[in-house]
Backbone as CSV, one residue per row, in Angstrom:
resi,resn,N_x,N_y,N_z,CA_x,CA_y,CA_z,C_x,C_y,C_z
1,MET,1.714,50.311,4.005,2.722,49.707,4.962,2.209,48.346,5.377
2,THR,0.891,48.264,5.551,0.353,46.980,5.947,0.689,45.860,4.969
3,THR,0.499,46.242,3.742,0.777,45.228,2.579,2.229,44.719,2.577
4,ILE,3.176,45.692,2.944,4.540,45.338,2.981,4.803,44.368,4.089
5,PHE,4.198,44.769,5.293,4.393,43.883,6.406,3.828,42.401,6.217
6,ILE,2.760,42.311,5.583,2.150,40.985,5.326,2.978,40.252,4.244
7,ALA,3.460,40.877,3.227,4.322,40.318,2.246,5.640,39.787,2.890
8,LEU,6.269,40.604,3.789,7.458,40.194,4.486,7.189,38.962,5.429
9,PHE,5.988,39.028,6.128,5.687,37.895,7.043,5.471,36.629,6.274
10,LEU,4.968,36.667,5.108,4.767,35.408,4.338,6.065,34.899,3.743
11,LEU,7.152,35.745,3.662,8.362,35.294,3.204,9.341,34.661,4.278
12,VAL,8.992,35.043,5.540,9.782,34.471,6.656,9.375,33.038,6.954
13,PRO,10.334,32.132,6.953,10.008,30.744,7.249,9.443,30.450,8.642
14,CYS,8.503,29.666,8.749,8.055,29.318,10.034,8.654,28.066,10.547
15,GLY,8.783,27.863,11.912,9.468,26.691,12.455,8.845,25.445,12.146
16,GLY,7.539,25.295,11.850,6.948,24.065,11.596,6.983,23.657,10.083
17,GLU,7.515,24.482,9.239,7.658,24.346,7.886,8.522,23.203,7.429
18,ALA,8.268,22.474,6.357,9.202,21.466,5.935,10.510,22.047,5.451
19,LYS,11.502,21.392,5.552,12.845,21.809,5.150,12.947,21.349,3.643
20,THR,13.956,21.985,2.994,14.239,21.462,1.568,14.690,19.989,1.643
21,LEU,14.088,19.107,0.786,14.366,17.784,0.758,15.708,17.546,-0.110
22,SER,16.376,16.591,0.324,17.508,16.109,-0.509,17.393,14.736,-0.934
23,PRO,17.900,14.205,-2.011,17.769,12.773,-2.464,18.420,11.965,-1.428
24,SER,17.608,11.262,-0.596,18.348,10.344,0.393,17.691,8.943,0.498
25,THR,16.580,8.813,-0.245,15.814,7.542,-0.324,16.290,6.778,-1.623
26,PRO,16.649,5.598,-1.539,16.979,4.869,-2.835,15.812,4.800,-3.680
27,ALA,15.923,4.904,-5.028,14.845,4.867,-5.983,14.161,3.478,-5.776
28,ASP,14.761,2.398,-5.621,14.159,1.080,-5.532,13.161,1.176,-4.388
29,TYR,13.392,1.850,-3.210,12.518,1.897,-2.118,11.288,2.604,-2.545
30,ALA,11.380,3.717,-3.323,10.233,4.505,-3.835,9.464,3.608,-4.840
31,TYR,10.116,2.871,-5.656,9.351,2.033,-6.609,8.646,0.919,-5.929
32,ALA,9.200,0.322,-4.988,8.579,-0.719,-4.167,7.420,-0.179,-3.388
33,LEU,7.585,0.984,-2.790,6.386,1.511,-2.126,5.263,1.870,-3.066
34,GLN,5.600,2.334,-4.245,4.565,2.737,-5.187,3.730,1.415,-5.574
35,THR,4.396,0.212,-5.688,3.781,-1.033,-5.957,2.851,-1.342,-4.839
36,VAL,3.342,-1.297,-3.568,2.494,-1.605,-2.403,1.336,-0.650,-2.430
37,ASN,1.434,0.634,-2.664,0.302,1.609,-2.654,-0.587,1.277,-3.806
38,SER,-0.261,0.991,-4.912,-1.056,0.628,-6.076,-1.832,-0.621,-5.842
39,PHE,-1.116,-1.689,-5.307,-1.898,-2.971,-4.979,-2.886,-2.690,-3.946
40,LEU,-2.656,-1.966,-2.819,-3.652,-1.764,-1.780,-4.770,-0.732,-2.314
41,TRP,-4.469,0.051,-3.192,-5.395,0.911,-3.731,-6.470,0.023,-4.614
42,ALA,-5.849,-0.948,-5.384,-6.693,-1.867,-6.173,-7.561,-2.724,-5.141
43,TRP,-6.975,-3.042,-4.012,-7.759,-3.858,-3.055,-8.893,-3.025,-2.520
44,VAL,-8.637,-1.674,-2.145,-9.762,-0.934,-1.593,-10.841,-0.789,-2.780
45,ASN,-10.426,-0.712,-4.018,-11.470,-0.409,-5.116,-11.860,-1.835,-5.626
46,ARG,-11.537,-2.927,-5.108,-11.965,-4.221,-5.561,-11.611,-4.542,-6.882
47,ASP,-10.483,-4.122,-7.340,-10.050,-4.216,-8.748,-9.105,-5.372,-8.770
48,ALA,-9.637,-6.601,-8.952,-8.801,-7.837,-9.064,-7.946,-7.888,-10.233
49,ASP,-8.358,-7.327,-11.281,-7.566,-7.330,-12.603,-6.249,-6.534,-12.405
50,THR,-6.373,-5.337,-11.818,-5.165,-4.537,-11.450,-4.266,-5.303,-10.480
51,GLY,-4.914,-5.785,-9.509,-4.152,-6.441,-8.472,-3.427,-7.583,-9.068
52,LYS,-3.964,-8.385,-9.924,-3.346,-9.480,-10.466,-2.017,-9.001,-11.347
53,LEU,-2.045,-7.900,-11.948,-0.902,-7.300,-12.683,0.182,-6.943,-11.776
54,LEU,-0.143,-6.753,-10.453,0.870,-6.225,-9.549,1.537,-7.451,-8.677
55,ILE,1.148,-8.723,-8.797,1.711,-9.742,-8.116,2.821,-10.425,-8.811
56,SER,3.805,-10.969,-8.131,4.931,-11.573,-8.752,4.538,-12.941,-9.454
57,HIS,5.481,-13.171,-10.373,5.239,-14.373,-11.207,5.262,-15.693,-10.276
58,SER,6.110,-15.764,-9.241,6.093,-16.847,-8.355,4.844,-16.856,-7.384
59,LEU,4.303,-15.781,-6.963,3.026,-15.747,-6.216,1.943,-16.199,-7.098
60,SER,1.875,-15.703,-8.289,0.844,-16.089,-9.262,0.771,-17.556,-9.434
61,LEU,2.002,-18.196,-9.554,2.061,-19.658,-9.746,1.623,-20.333,-8.481
62,LYS,2.022,-19.932,-7.379,1.718,-20.503,-6.085,0.056,-20.438,-5.935
63,LEU,-0.559,-19.298,-6.223,-1.993,-19.088,-6.071,-2.736,-20.033,-7.073
64,GLN,-2.139,-20.250,-8.182,-2.832,-21.164,-9.162,-2.785,-22.593,-8.696
65,LYS,-1.543,-22.869,-8.128,-1.400,-24.289,-7.736,-2.208,-24.682,-6.510
66,GLU,-2.193,-23.731,-5.471,-2.681,-23.999,-4.174,-4.149,-23.526,-3.946
67,ASN,-4.495,-22.466,-4.460,-5.751,-21.824,-4.193,-6.700,-21.596,-5.357
68,ASN,-6.215,-21.778,-6.487,-6.873,-21.344,-7.718,-7.077,-19.847,-7.932
69,GLU,-7.355,-19.516,-9.104,-7.442,-18.049,-9.523,-8.684,-17.374,-8.794
70,GLY,-9.618,-18.244,-8.625,-10.902,-17.613,-7.969,-10.669,-17.132,-6.599
71,TRP,-9.754,-17.795,-5.834,-9.376,-17.291,-4.501,-8.886,-15.876,-4.485
72,PHE,-7.949,-15.627,-5.454,-7.360,-14.339,-5.498,-8.366,-13.227,-5.867
73,ARG,-9.297,-13.518,-6.727,-10.326,-12.631,-7.176,-11.175,-12.351,-5.882
74,ASP,-11.554,-13.409,-5.102,-12.269,-13.205,-3.914,-11.592,-12.352,-2.867
75,TYR,-10.241,-12.529,-2.777,-9.407,-11.769,-1.920,-9.516,-10.295,-2.212
76,MET,-9.416,-9.981,-3.516,-9.380,-8.664,-4.031,-10.739,-7.975,-3.883
77,VAL,-11.750,-8.688,-4.265,-13.069,-8.130,-4.325,-13.732,-8.132,-2.956
78,GLY,-13.490,-9.048,-2.181,-14.142,-9.143,-0.867,-15.667,-9.367,-0.926
79,VAL,-16.325,-9.001,0.185,-17.795,-9.167,0.138,-18.439,-7.674,0.259
80,SER,-19.743,-7.708,0.082,-20.321,-6.381,0.096,-20.350,-5.757,1.609
81,ASN,-20.404,-6.675,2.584,-20.466,-6.154,3.947,-19.804,-7.071,4.843
82,PRO,-18.600,-6.800,5.439,-17.912,-5.522,5.478,-17.226,-5.380,4.102
83,HIS,-16.975,-4.033,3.716,-16.274,-3.864,2.596,-14.891,-3.267,2.762
84,HIS,-13.939,-3.511,1.838,-12.665,-2.936,1.997,-12.851,-1.417,2.000
85,HIS,-12.190,-0.823,2.947,-12.382,0.665,3.133,-11.030,1.500,2.888
86,SER,-10.045,1.136,3.588,-8.836,1.995,3.512,-7.662,1.203,3.995
87,PHE,-6.492,1.928,4.008,-5.150,1.187,4.456,-4.242,2.198,4.815
88,GLU,-3.216,1.690,5.518,-2.027,2.553,5.995,-0.798,1.725,5.595
89,ILE,0.162,2.382,5.202,1.489,1.740,4.925,2.553,2.337,5.816
90,GLY,3.276,1.441,6.550,4.349,1.890,7.431,5.603,1.895,6.749
91,LEU,6.690,2.270,7.480,8.008,2.383,6.981,8.548,1.023,6.554
92,GLY,8.956,0.902,5.359,9.424,-0.376,4.781,10.765,-0.686,5.256
93,LYS,11.069,-2.050,5.059,12.384,-2.605,5.466,12.968,-3.276,4.369
94,THR,14.209,-3.072,4.027,14.876,-3.757,2.950,15.359,-5.089,3.482
95,LEU,14.857,-6.223,2.876,15.276,-7.525,3.445,16.502,-8.115,2.707
96,ASN,16.621,-7.722,1.384,17.873,-7.967,0.730,17.772,-7.061,-0.530
97,SER,18.603,-7.225,-1.432,18.735,-6.297,-2.592,17.498,-6.385,-3.460
98,ASN,16.630,-7.464,-3.411,15.510,-7.621,-4.297,14.271,-7.783,-3.524
99,ARG,14.174,-7.609,-2.198,13.060,-7.814,-1.415,12.788,-6.850,-0.367
100,MET,11.578,-6.313,-0.183,11.204,-5.367,0.864,10.016,-5.715,1.500
101,SER,9.827,-5.382,2.751,8.639,-5.694,3.556,8.068,-4.373,4.116
102,PHE,6.730,-4.223,4.036,6.150,-3.010,4.567,5.065,-3.401,5.520
103,PRO,5.043,-2.903,6.765,3.906,-3.104,7.683,2.686,-2.354,7.106
104,VAL,1.488,-3.066,7.131,0.239,-2.360,6.709,-0.832,-2.644,7.672
105,VAL,-1.857,-1.733,7.568,-3.075,-1.920,8.347,-4.071,-1.776,7.314
106,LEU,-5.035,-2.819,7.317,-6.148,-2.853,6.287,-7.382,-2.576,7.160
107,TYR,-8.234,-1.748,6.602,-9.559,-1.533,7.309,-10.639,-1.964,6.565
108,GLU,-11.622,-2.650,7.126,-12.886,-3.059,6.524,-14.033,-2.524,7.396
109,LEU,-15.050,-2.093,6.734,-16.147,-1.390,7.393,-17.526,-1.993,7.081
110,TYR,-18.188,-2.185,8.074,-19.707,-2.587,7.805,-20.425,-1.320,7.572
111,THR,-21.197,-1.275,6.560,-22.094,-0.071,6.233,-22.859,0.338,7.485
112,GLY,-22.779,1.564,7.764,-23.561,2.152,8.919,-23.067,1.966,10.270
113,GLU,-21.892,1.285,10.439,-21.300,0.999,11.744,-20.330,2.171,12.188
114,ALA,-20.175,2.451,13.371,-19.385,3.490,13.895,-17.908,3.153,13.970
115,LYS,-17.582,1.922,13.948,-16.148,1.457,13.940,-15.805,0.532,12.840
116,ALA,-14.653,0.534,12.384,-14.051,-0.313,11.405,-13.246,-1.424,11.902
117,PHE,-13.136,-2.553,11.302,-12.242,-3.638,11.658,-10.865,-3.295,11.037
118,LYS,-9.832,-3.549,11.878,-8.500,-3.396,11.208,-7.734,-4.585,11.462
119,TYR,-6.855,-4.828,10.377,-6.013,-6.024,10.312,-4.617,-5.548,10.096
120,LYS,-3.809,-5.831,11.167,-2.431,-5.398,11.017,-1.592,-6.563,10.386
121,SER,-0.840,-6.265,9.350,-0.128,-7.374,8.737,1.160,-6.775,8.097
122,ARG,1.650,-7.491,7.058,2.659,-7.001,6.284,2.527,-7.423,4.830
123,ILE,3.200,-6.715,3.987,3.130,-7.141,2.597,4.541,-7.038,2.065
124,GLU,4.929,-8.040,1.307,6.337,-8.100,0.776,6.336,-7.869,-0.747
125,VAL,7.289,-7.161,-1.365,7.433,-7.004,-2.648,8.770,-7.443,-3.019
126,VAL,8.835,-7.927,-4.334,10.085,-8.412,-4.809,10.498,-7.863,-6.164
127,LEU,11.689,-7.772,-6.524,11.990,-7.255,-7.786,11.930,-8.424,-8.783
128,ASP,10.974,-8.336,-9.610,10.518,-9.438,-10.543,10.797,-8.928,-11.894
129,GLY,11.883,-9.325,-12.465,12.429,-8.766,-13.713,12.915,-7.331,-13.458
130,ASP,12.246,-6.373,-14.117,12.696,-4.986,-13.943,11.693,-4.209,-13.164
131,SER,10.771,-4.795,-12.483,9.776,-4.050,-11.697,9.411,-4.726,-10.402
132,TRP,8.908,-3.949,-9.472,8.603,-4.492,-8.205,7.147,-5.062,-8.237
133,LYS,6.987,-6.261,-7.550,5.796,-6.966,-7.572,5.483,-7.489,-6.243
134,VAL,4.168,-7.624,-5.850,3.784,-8.111,-4.608,4.060,-9.620,-4.585
135,ASP,4.788,-10.122,-3.516,5.125,-11.479,-3.396,4.585,-12.141,-2.113
136,ARG,4.014,-11.310,-1.217,3.402,-11.825,-0.048,2.178,-10.976,0.315
137,LEU,1.047,-11.518,0.315,-0.151,-10.833,0.518,-0.404,-10.503,2.012
138,PRO,-1.006,-9.333,2.272,-1.287,-9.059,3.760,-2.570,-9.840,4.121
139,ILE,-2.728,-10.064,5.370,-3.856,-10.837,6.054,-5.055,-9.907,6.066
140,THR,-6.180,-10.357,5.599,-7.473,-9.704,5.714,-8.473,-10.561,6.492
141,SER,-9.689,-10.132,6.534,-10.791,-10.835,7.286,-10.957,-12.212,6.687
142,GLY,-10.761,-12.430,5.403,-10.906,-13.760,4.908,-9.929,-14.792,5.312
143,ASP,-8.821,-14.207,5.940,-7.745,-15.088,6.333,-7.853,-15.500,7.743
144,LYS,-8.781,-14.958,8.629,-8.863,-15.275,9.992,-9.641,-16.446,10.235
């Protein structure tokens, strides 16, 4: 009898349980968010090569002209202390049919410290050909 009660209890939905999802988010939003997530993951992992693959053609040209390629590598790799630690991505906003902006918080941490530095900023992605690419970099400690 106890086994039946437990089985029935597990089948009854709880109030805090997620509801069945329906497709309500445009696919472009999901693809743009994936690009932001991948780029920031590359930032945390100091992977400048992957980061470079995720930036738009126009941003790449701008960086080559104004800052040189070494600046972008430094942006992605950072320094040993504080090191890139983690990030948060907020709800994105569609600016037009081929551009979206996402608020982000980037965290950098000094080894052994009890608190991290956080930088609130935004990152913009643009439809570049048939894929979403980063077109505006978020602010980090190197930009202050």
